[in-house]
N, C-alpha and C positions, 0 to 999 in steps of 0.2 A: 707505626713508631717512627720510621724514616720516611720522609718527603724527598721526592727527587723532582725537579722541574728543569725541563730542557728548553734550549733555546738556540737560535741562530739559524735554522733551516731556512730554505727558501729556494728560490728558482735560478740556475746558473747555466751557462754554457758549457757545453763539453771542453774540457782543459782548463776550466776555472777552478776556484778554490772558495771554500767555506770553512767556518770554524764553528763548531758545534759545542755548547756550554751546558754544564748540569749542575745546579745547584742543591746541595743536601742539607737537610734540616737540622743534622748533627754533624759533630767533628769527624771529618773523615779519616782521623786517626784511630777511630772505634769501627771503622769498617774494614774487613779483610780483603775484599777486592771490588774494585769498580770497573764497570765495563760498558761497552756500547753494543747493542745489538740492533739489526735491521729486519725489516719485512717488507717485501716487494708484493703488490698483487698477485695472487695464485701462487705464492711460495711460501715455504715455511720460515719461521723467524730463525736468523743464524746470528752467531757470534762474529762481531768485527773486530774488537780490540779489547784488552782488559790489563788492568795494572794492579799489583798488589800493594800492601802496605808499605813494603820496603822497596818498592819500584821496579819490581820484574815486569817486562810488558810482554804480551802476546798478540799476535796479528793473525787474521785469517789470511791465507795465501792470495787471495785476490786483491788484497790492499796493502800488502807488503811493499815498502818503498815509497807508496804515495800518502798514507795515513799515518798521523802520529798522535798517541795518546798521551795526556800529562795530567797533572793534578797540581792544585794549589792548597796546600795544607791549612794555610792562615784564612783563606776565603772559603773553605770546605766546597770546592770547586774541582770539576774533572772537565776536561775539554778533549775534542776530538779535531785535530787539524786534517782537513782534507783537501789534497792537491791533486792537480790533474784528473778532475773527476770525469766520469765517464757515464754515458747513458744508463749501463747497468748498475750503477751506483744509486739508481732512483729508489727510494724506499721510504718507509717511517723509520727514523732512528730512535730507539729507546736507550735510557740510560738504566743501569742496573746496580745495584748494590748488595753485596752479600756480608752479612753480619751475623757472626755465628752460625746457625744453621738456618737463618731466615733470608729470604730473598724479597727485594724491593723493586718496584718499577716505576719508573715515570711515565707521563701520559703520551710521549712521543713528539717529535717534530719531524716535519715533512721536508725531504730533501728531492727536490726534482731537477734532474739534468737535461736539458734540451739537446736535441741530436741533429 
C-alpha cells in the first residue's frame, strides 16, 4: 500500500557528504514513523535514524553528530543528510515507514565511502 523510493546514494571519499532522499506514495502525515536502515555485506541490517510524526528523532550512536534525519510533509519526503562519511558507513541504505501495525521498505540505495 505504501511505496518508498530511495535516491541519492553514490560513491564519496571519506570526510565527504551525501543526502539521501526517500519519496513516499502517501502523505507522510499518515505514517507513524519514518526511518533509515543500512546493511553492510556480512552484517545484520541496523537502524540508523528515525523520526516520528511529531518530529522526535533518534540516531544510532555511531552516526550521532554526523547524520541528520528530516522530513518534508508537503512533498511526502524524508531525508538523511550524511556528513563526515567514513568507510564504515558503506552499506545499502533502506527507507522504512511504519503505518499502524504495518512496515514498508524501499529497494535501497548504495552508499560507498572510499578509504
